[in-house]
C-alpha positions in Angstrom: 43.5 179.6 221.3 41.1 178.9 224.2 38.2 180.6 222.3 38.8 178.3 219.2 39.1 175.3 221.5 35.7 176.1 223.1 34.0 176.2 219.7 35.0 172.6 219.1 34.0 171.3 222.4 30.9 169.3 223.1 31.0 170.2 226.7 32.9 172.5 229.0 32.1 173.1 232.6 33.6 175.0 235.5 32.5 174.0 239.1 33.3 175.1 242.6 32.2 172.8 245.5 31.3 174.0 248.9 28.6 173.3 251.5 26.1 174.9 253.8 24.7 178.4 253.8 21.9 180.3 255.5 19.3 179.2 253.0 19.9 175.5 253.9 20.8 175.9 257.6 20.9 172.8 259.7 23.4 171.0 257.5 26.9 170.3 258.7 29.7 171.4 256.4 32.1 168.7 255.4 35.6 169.3 254.1 36.5 168.1 250.7 40.0 167.4 249.5 41.4 166.1 246.3 41.2 162.6 247.7 37.4 162.9 247.7 37.3 163.5 243.9 37.3 160.5 241.6 37.8 161.7 238.0 36.2 159.9 235.1 37.4 160.9 231.7 37.9 159.3 228.2 40.0 156.1 228.9 42.6 157.1 226.3 43.3 160.6 227.7 45.4 161.6 230.6 43.7 163.6 233.4 45.2 166.9 232.3 43.7 166.5 228.8 40.1 166.7 230.1 40.3 168.2 233.6 42.1 170.9 235.6 41.9 172.2 239.2 43.1 175.8 239.7 42.2 178.4 242.3 39.4 176.2 243.7 37.7 175.7 240.4 37.3 172.2 238.8 37.2 172.5 235.0 36.0 169.6 232.8 35.7 169.3 229.0 35.0 166.5 226.5 34.8 166.3 222.7 31.9 164.7 220.9 34.4 162.2 219.3 36.1 161.3 222.5 36.1 157.7 223.7 33.9 156.6 226.7 35.4 156.3 230.2 36.3 152.6 229.9 37.1 150.5 226.9 34.1 148.2 227.5 31.6 151.1 228.2 28.7 151.7 225.8 28.1 155.2 227.2 28.9 158.4 225.5 32.1 160.3 226.3 32.3 162.0 229.7 34.4 164.0 232.0 33.2 164.2 235.6 34.1 164.0 239.3 32.4 161.6 241.6 32.5 162.8 245.2 33.8 159.9 247.3 33.8 159.3 251.1 30.3 160.7 251.5 28.2 158.0 249.9 24.9 157.6 251.8 21.9 155.3 252.2 19.8 157.3 254.6 19.2 160.8 255.9 19.0 164.2 254.3 22.0 165.3 252.2 22.9 168.5 250.4 25.1 169.2 247.5 26.1 172.8 247.0 28.3 174.2 244.2 28.6 176.9 241.6 28.6 176.2 237.9 29.6 178.2 234.8 28.4 176.9 231.4 30.0 178.4 228.3 27.7 179.1 225.3 27.2 176.3 223.0 27.2 173.6 225.7 24.2 171.3 225.0 22.8 167.9 226.1 25.2 167.9 229.1 24.7 166.8 232.7 25.8 169.4 235.2 25.1 167.5 238.4 23.4 164.3 239.5 22.6 162.4 242.6 23.5 158.9 241.5 22.4 155.5 242.7 19.4 154.9 240.4 19.9 158.6 239.5 17.6 160.3 242.0 18.0 163.6 240.0 20.0 164.9 237.1 20.5 168.5 236.1 21.2 168.9 232.4 21.7 171.7 229.9 19.5 171.9 226.8 19.3 174.9 224.5 20.7 177.3 227.1 18.3 176.0 229.8 19.1 174.1 233.0 16.6 171.3 233.3 15.7 168.4 235.6 16.3 165.6 233.1 14.7 167.2 230.0 11.9 168.9 231.9 11.1 171.0 233.8 13.4 174.0 233.3 14.9 175.3 236.5 17.0 178.1 235.0 16.8 180.0 231.7 19.8 181.6 230.0 22.5 179.6 231.7 25.4 180.5 229.4 28.4 182.5 230.3 27.6 183.2 233.9 28.1 181.7 237.4 25.1 180.4 239.3 24.8 178.6 242.6 23.2 175.1 242.8 21.9 173.5 245.9 20.3 170.0 245.8 18.8 168.5 248.9 18.0 164.8 248.8 15.8 163.4 251.6 16.1 159.6 251.4 13.4 158.9 254.0 10.8 161.1 252.2 12.1 160.1 248.7 12.3 163.8 248.0 14.7 166.1 246.1 14.7 169.9 246.1 16.7 172.1 243.7 17.7 175.7 244.6 19.2 178.0 242.1 20.9 181.1 243.5 19.0 180.5 246.8 15.5 180.2 245.2 13.7 176.9 245.2 13.1 175.9 241.6 12.1 172.3 241.8 10.7 169.7 244.2 10.0 166.1 243.2 10.5 162.4 243.8 14.0 161.3 244.7 13.1 157.6 244.7 15.2 154.8 243.5 18.3 153.1 244.7 19.6 152.3 248.2 23.0 154.0 248.0 23.7 157.4 246.6 26.5 159.8 245.9 27.0 163.2 244.2 28.7 163.7 240.9 
């Protein structure tokens, strides 16, 4: 059953992507289609074995004993989407999405601005953290929450909003080209 499967998973995540709201007015909404989503999953698995897209919800899962995303990679197993077509090297960019994290998920990245990793939101012990600290949301399990991340390249600044409330502001330095995943 699905409940039995969830207890064996190292990571399970549901995400809905969308952009722009009143809290972050001034941004231009961009349309995302399936062609903007580049899936990474264990190299020996087919996409449907670690990812699904139904009713606007992207669902990912990975097992602790899965293989990495390429045969030559020395990273741990992963299932993720890289948003393509909107890579950037200047300006102010916003990611907005909703996430649902089932209980038991731990040591898992939920979202990152990549390109020398300007920021990474991770789950540890039922808390959503920026890297390992600080905590930006307690009790993340078994509920939907909205995530907004604003990356200002010129100011080397990143802001994190959870459910419309600013929870973090810090350096977004590092790298010259960035993308969301």
